[in-house]
Each structure stands twice: as C-alpha cells, then as structure tokens.
PyMOL CGO cylinders between C-alpha atoms (Angstrom):
from pymol import cmd
from pymol.cgo import CYLINDER

trace = [
    CYLINDER, 14.06, -4.07, -0.13, 13.73, -1.88, 2.93, 0.3, 1, 1, 1, 1, 1, 1,
    CYLINDER, 13.73, -1.88, 2.93, 10.53, -0.58, 4.51, 0.3, 1, 1, 1, 1, 1, 1,
    CYLINDER, 10.53, -0.58, 4.51, 10.72, 2.72, 2.63, 0.3, 1, 1, 1, 1, 1, 1,
    CYLINDER, 10.72, 2.72, 2.63, 10.77, 0.95, -0.71, 0.3, 1, 1, 1, 1, 1, 1,
    CYLINDER, 10.77, 0.95, -0.71, 7.92, -1.33, 0.37, 0.3, 1, 1, 1, 1, 1, 1,
    CYLINDER, 7.92, -1.33, 0.37, 5.81, 1.68, 1.37, 0.3, 1, 1, 1, 1, 1, 1,
    CYLINDER, 5.81, 1.68, 1.37, 6.48, 3.32, -2.01, 0.3, 1, 1, 1, 1, 1, 1,
    CYLINDER, 6.48, 3.32, -2.01, 5.53, 0.12, -3.86, 0.3, 1, 1, 1, 1, 1, 1,
    CYLINDER, 5.53, 0.12, -3.86, 2.32, -0.20, -1.83, 0.3, 1, 1, 1, 1, 1, 1,
    CYLINDER, 2.32, -0.20, -1.83, 1.37, 3.41, -2.60, 0.3, 1, 1, 1, 1, 1, 1,
    CYLINDER, 1.37, 3.41, -2.60, 2.09, 3.03, -6.31, 0.3, 1, 1, 1, 1, 1, 1,
    CYLINDER, 2.09, 3.03, -6.31, 0.48, -0.41, -6.70, 0.3, 1, 1, 1, 1, 1, 1,
    CYLINDER, 0.48, -0.41, -6.70, -2.65, 0.62, -4.81, 0.3, 1, 1, 1, 1, 1, 1,
    CYLINDER, -2.65, 0.62, -4.81, -3.08, 3.73, -6.95, 0.3, 1, 1, 1, 1, 1, 1,
    CYLINDER, -3.08, 3.73, -6.95, -2.39, 1.72, -10.12, 0.3, 1, 1, 1, 1, 1, 1,
    CYLINDER, -2.39, 1.72, -10.12, -5.07, -0.84, -9.22, 0.3, 1, 1, 1, 1, 1, 1,
    CYLINDER, -5.07, -0.84, -9.22, -7.55, 1.91, -8.34, 0.3, 1, 1, 1, 1, 1, 1,
    CYLINDER, -7.55, 1.91, -8.34, -6.90, 3.58, -11.71, 0.3, 1, 1, 1, 1, 1, 1,
    CYLINDER, -6.90, 3.58, -11.71, -7.46, 0.30, -13.56, 0.3, 1, 1, 1, 1, 1, 1,
    CYLINDER, -7.46, 0.30, -13.56, -10.70, -0.30, -11.67, 0.3, 1, 1, 1, 1, 1, 1,
    CYLINDER, -10.70, -0.30, -11.67, -11.78, 3.29, -12.37, 0.3, 1, 1, 1, 1, 1, 1,
    CYLINDER, -11.78, 3.29, -12.37, -11.41, 2.54, -16.08, 0.3, 1, 1, 1, 1, 1, 1,
    CYLINDER, -11.41, 2.54, -16.08, -13.89, -0.30, -15.57, 0.3, 1, 1, 1, 1, 1, 1,
    CYLINDER, -13.89, -0.30, -15.57, -16.28, 2.14, -13.83, 0.3, 1, 1, 1, 1, 1, 1,
    CYLINDER, -16.28, 2.14, -13.83, -15.53, 0.68, -10.38, 0.3, 1, 1, 1, 1, 1, 1,
    CYLINDER, -15.53, 0.68, -10.38, -14.80, 3.35, -7.76, 0.3, 1, 1, 1, 1, 1, 1,
    CYLINDER, -14.80, 3.35, -7.76, -12.87, 2.34, -4.66, 0.3, 1, 1, 1, 1, 1, 1,
    CYLINDER, -12.87, 2.34, -4.66, -13.24, 4.77, -1.74, 0.3, 1, 1, 1, 1, 1, 1,
    CYLINDER, -13.24, 4.77, -1.74, -13.18, 4.77, 2.04, 0.3, 1, 1, 1, 1, 1, 1,
    CYLINDER, -13.18, 4.77, 2.04, -13.07, 1.33, 3.62, 0.3, 1, 1, 1, 1, 1, 1,
    CYLINDER, -13.07, 1.33, 3.62, -12.64, -0.32, 0.22, 0.3, 1, 1, 1, 1, 1, 1,
    CYLINDER, -12.64, -0.32, 0.22, -9.50, 1.69, -0.44, 0.3, 1, 1, 1, 1, 1, 1,
    CYLINDER, -9.50, 1.69, -0.44, -8.10, 0.77, 2.96, 0.3, 1, 1, 1, 1, 1, 1,
    CYLINDER, -8.10, 0.77, 2.96, -8.86, -2.92, 2.34, 0.3, 1, 1, 1, 1, 1, 1,
    CYLINDER, -8.86, -2.92, 2.34, -7.18, -2.72, -1.06, 0.3, 1, 1, 1, 1, 1, 1,
    CYLINDER, -7.18, -2.72, -1.06, -4.14, -1.07, 0.52, 0.3, 1, 1, 1, 1, 1, 1,
    CYLINDER, -4.14, -1.07, 0.52, -4.01, -3.82, 3.16, 0.3, 1, 1, 1, 1, 1, 1,
    CYLINDER, -4.01, -3.82, 3.16, -4.17, -6.57, 0.54, 0.3, 1, 1, 1, 1, 1, 1,
    CYLINDER, -4.17, -6.57, 0.54, -1.43, -4.89, -1.50, 0.3, 1, 1, 1, 1, 1, 1,
    CYLINDER, -1.43, -4.89, -1.50, 0.67, -4.54, 1.68, 0.3, 1, 1, 1, 1, 1, 1,
    CYLINDER, 0.67, -4.54, 1.68, 0.32, -8.26, 2.34, 0.3, 1, 1, 1, 1, 1, 1,
    CYLINDER, 0.32, -8.26, 2.34, 1.38, -9.01, -1.23, 0.3, 1, 1, 1, 1, 1, 1,
    CYLINDER, 1.38, -9.01, -1.23, 4.42, -6.73, -1.09, 0.3, 1, 1, 1, 1, 1, 1,
    CYLINDER, 4.42, -6.73, -1.09, 5.63, -8.08, 2.26, 0.3, 1, 1, 1, 1, 1, 1,
    CYLINDER, 5.63, -8.08, 2.26, 5.11, -11.69, 1.16, 0.3, 1, 1, 1, 1, 1, 1,
    CYLINDER, 5.11, -11.69, 1.16, 6.94, -10.99, -2.10, 0.3, 1, 1, 1, 1, 1, 1,
    CYLINDER, 6.94, -10.99, -2.10, 9.87, -9.58, -0.12, 0.3, 1, 1, 1, 1, 1, 1,
    CYLINDER, 9.87, -9.58, -0.12, 10.04, -12.63, 2.15, 0.3, 1, 1, 1, 1, 1, 1,
    CYLINDER, 10.04, -12.63, 2.15, 9.72, -15.11, -0.71, 0.3, 1, 1, 1, 1, 1, 1,
    CYLINDER, 9.72, -15.11, -0.71, 12.23, -13.29, -2.93, 0.3, 1, 1, 1, 1, 1, 1,
    CYLINDER, 12.23, -13.29, -2.93, 14.87, -13.08, -0.21, 0.3, 1, 1, 1, 1, 1, 1,
    CYLINDER, 14.87, -13.08, -0.21, 14.21, -16.56, 1.15, 0.3, 1, 1, 1, 1, 1, 1,
    CYLINDER, 14.21, -16.56, 1.15, 13.78, -15.13, 4.63, 0.3, 1, 1, 1, 1, 1, 1,
    CYLINDER, 13.78, -15.13, 4.63, 11.70, -17.33, 6.92, 0.3, 1, 1, 1, 1, 1, 1,
    CYLINDER, 11.70, -17.33, 6.92, 8.35, -15.80, 7.82, 0.3, 1, 1, 1, 1, 1, 1,
    CYLINDER, 8.35, -15.80, 7.82, 8.31, -15.11, 11.55, 0.3, 1, 1, 1, 1, 1, 1,
    CYLINDER, 8.31, -15.11, 11.55, 6.43, -12.84, 13.93, 0.3, 1, 1, 1, 1, 1, 1,
    CYLINDER, 6.43, -12.84, 13.93, 8.62, -10.00, 12.66, 0.3, 1, 1, 1, 1, 1, 1,
    CYLINDER, 8.62, -10.00, 12.66, 6.76, -10.23, 9.35, 0.3, 1, 1, 1, 1, 1, 1,
    CYLINDER, 6.76, -10.23, 9.35, 3.57, -9.11, 11.12, 0.3, 1, 1, 1, 1, 1, 1,
    CYLINDER, 3.57, -9.11, 11.12, 5.36, -6.04, 12.50, 0.3, 1, 1, 1, 1, 1, 1,
    CYLINDER, 5.36, -6.04, 12.50, 6.74, -5.22, 9.04, 0.3, 1, 1, 1, 1, 1, 1,
    CYLINDER, 6.74, -5.22, 9.04, 3.27, -5.68, 7.51, 0.3, 1, 1, 1, 1, 1, 1,
    CYLINDER, 3.27, -5.68, 7.51, 1.67, -3.36, 10.08, 0.3, 1, 1, 1, 1, 1, 1,
    CYLINDER, 1.67, -3.36, 10.08, 4.45, -0.80, 9.60, 0.3, 1, 1, 1, 1, 1, 1,
    CYLINDER, 4.45, -0.80, 9.60, 4.24, -0.83, 5.81, 0.3, 1, 1, 1, 1, 1, 1,
    CYLINDER, 4.24, -0.83, 5.81, 0.44, -0.66, 5.85, 0.3, 1, 1, 1, 1, 1, 1,
    CYLINDER, 0.44, -0.66, 5.85, 0.35, 2.16, 8.41, 0.3, 1, 1, 1, 1, 1, 1,
    CYLINDER, 0.35, 2.16, 8.41, 3.06, 4.21, 6.75, 0.3, 1, 1, 1, 1, 1, 1,
    CYLINDER, 3.06, 4.21, 6.75, 1.51, 3.80, 3.30, 0.3, 1, 1, 1, 1, 1, 1,
    CYLINDER, 1.51, 3.80, 3.30, -1.90, 4.96, 4.51, 0.3, 1, 1, 1, 1, 1, 1,
    CYLINDER, -1.90, 4.96, 4.51, -0.43, 7.78, 6.57, 0.3, 1, 1, 1, 1, 1, 1,
    CYLINDER, -0.43, 7.78, 6.57, 1.68, 8.86, 3.62, 0.3, 1, 1, 1, 1, 1, 1,
    CYLINDER, 1.68, 8.86, 3.62, -1.36, 8.83, 1.35, 0.3, 1, 1, 1, 1, 1, 1,
    CYLINDER, -1.36, 8.83, 1.35, -3.24, 11.08, 3.78, 0.3, 1, 1, 1, 1, 1, 1,
    CYLINDER, -3.24, 11.08, 3.78, -0.33, 13.52, 3.94, 0.3, 1, 1, 1, 1, 1, 1,
    CYLINDER, -0.33, 13.52, 3.94, 0.01, 13.57, 0.15, 0.3, 1, 1, 1, 1, 1, 1,
    CYLINDER, 0.01, 13.57, 0.15, -3.71, 14.21, -0.30, 0.3, 1, 1, 1, 1, 1, 1,
    CYLINDER, -3.71, 14.21, -0.30, -3.53, 17.14, 2.16, 0.3, 1, 1, 1, 1, 1, 1,
    CYLINDER, -3.53, 17.14, 2.16, -0.65, 18.71, 0.19, 0.3, 1, 1, 1, 1, 1, 1,
    CYLINDER, -0.65, 18.71, 0.19, -2.58, 18.83, -3.09, 0.3, 1, 1, 1, 1, 1, 1,
    CYLINDER, -2.58, 18.83, -3.09, -3.17, 22.42, -4.15, 0.3, 1, 1, 1, 1, 1, 1,
    CYLINDER, -3.17, 22.42, -4.15, -6.75, 23.62, -3.88, 0.3, 1, 1, 1, 1, 1, 1,
    CYLINDER, -6.75, 23.62, -3.88, -8.67, 23.93, -7.14, 0.3, 1, 1, 1, 1, 1, 1,
    CYLINDER, -8.67, 23.93, -7.14, -9.35, 27.55, -8.18, 0.3, 1, 1, 1, 1, 1, 1,
]
cmd.load_cgo(trace, "trace")
C-alpha cells in the first residue's frame, strides 16, 4: 500500500467513524476530529507495517507524519470545494 492509498483509507475511515459517532449523538469537531484522524493514521500505518512484515524504523514516523498531514490537508481542500448552499 503506498502513501496515496493510506491517505485515502485515513480519510474514509475517519469519516466513517465520525458518522457512526454522529448516529450515537456524539459530534466530533475541531481538535477532536484532528485527534481522531491522528489515531486512525497511526492504525493505518501500523497495519501496513504489520501486514507487510516490514520492520518499524524511524522511517515509519516520517510516513505517519506524511499520511496524517496529507489526509488533513486533503480534507480541508475537499471541504473548500463543496458547493455553497442556496
């Protein structure tokens, strides 16, 4: 799984978890959403390393930071592209 796929999984999983929590009347916004995204990023990167059997090194931290940053940046870009409500 490359970084692009990891970013997509983080975006989708974070939104999925937020939707589930919204059904339970729990709203995640602001810092909570960023924390959730960070936790999902950790899970996705760890899953990648465990699945491939790759040893966890300092490079894993760089990949984690990259995936987390790109996922949050991508989310901000996507939210800016939403059409305005009439």
